[in-house]
N, C-alpha and C positions, 0 to 999 in steps of 0.2 A: 503493500500499500504506499509505502514511503517513495517509491519510484512511480507507481501508476498515477497517483493524483497529481503530482506536479507536472508529469508528462501530459495529462489531460488538460491542465490549465495552460501549458505552453502552446499545445495545439489549438486550444480554443482561442488564445489571444492571436495567435498566427492567422487563424481562419477570420477573425473580426478585422484584422489588419488588412488582409487581402480584400475583404468586402469594401472597406473604407477606400482602399486605393483604386479599386475598379469603379465604384459608383461615384467617388469624389464627394459623398456627402456622409455625414454621420448618421446611423440610423437610430440614435439614441435620443428619444424625447423624454419629456418629464413623465408622460404616462406609460411609457413602455420599459423603463429601466428596472423597476421592481419585479414586473412579471417575467422579464428576460432573466434576471439574476435567479429567480425561484426556479424556473424552468431549466436552466443550464446546471444549477447545483443539484437539482433532483435528478436529472438525466446523468450527470457524472457519478453520483453516488450509486445509482441503479446499475450502471455500466460497469463500474468497479466491482460491486457485489455479484453481478452476473459472471464476470470472467473468474472470480474467486470460486463461485459455485460450480462452474464447468471444470476449473482446474482441480477442485476437490472431488468431483464425480470421477474424474479419469486419472487420479494420481498413481494407480497401480499399473493399469494396462493400457493397451493401444485400441481397445475395442470402440469402434464407431467415432474414433477421435475426429476424423475428417468430415463427417457428416454433422457432428456438433459444432465444428468450425463453420461450416456453410450456414447452418441455422443462426450462429452467433452474427455473422456478417449480414444475413437477411434481416434480422431483428434490429441491429444497429442502423 
């Protein structure tokens, strides 16, 4: 978790920076900041927990590892 959460925030900041560079406007208004922060935080926490749940499920063997990777990508 010490690596996954900062990596998530770094990627999130990079995506936001690219969005600002492409559109040349900042999409943050006074009414959209709080819902965006809540959604991003909830998505990040749920994504990290999903990764750990899948890793815990397949910590011993290699059974259906690729199928769960595909499902994880589609869910994300």
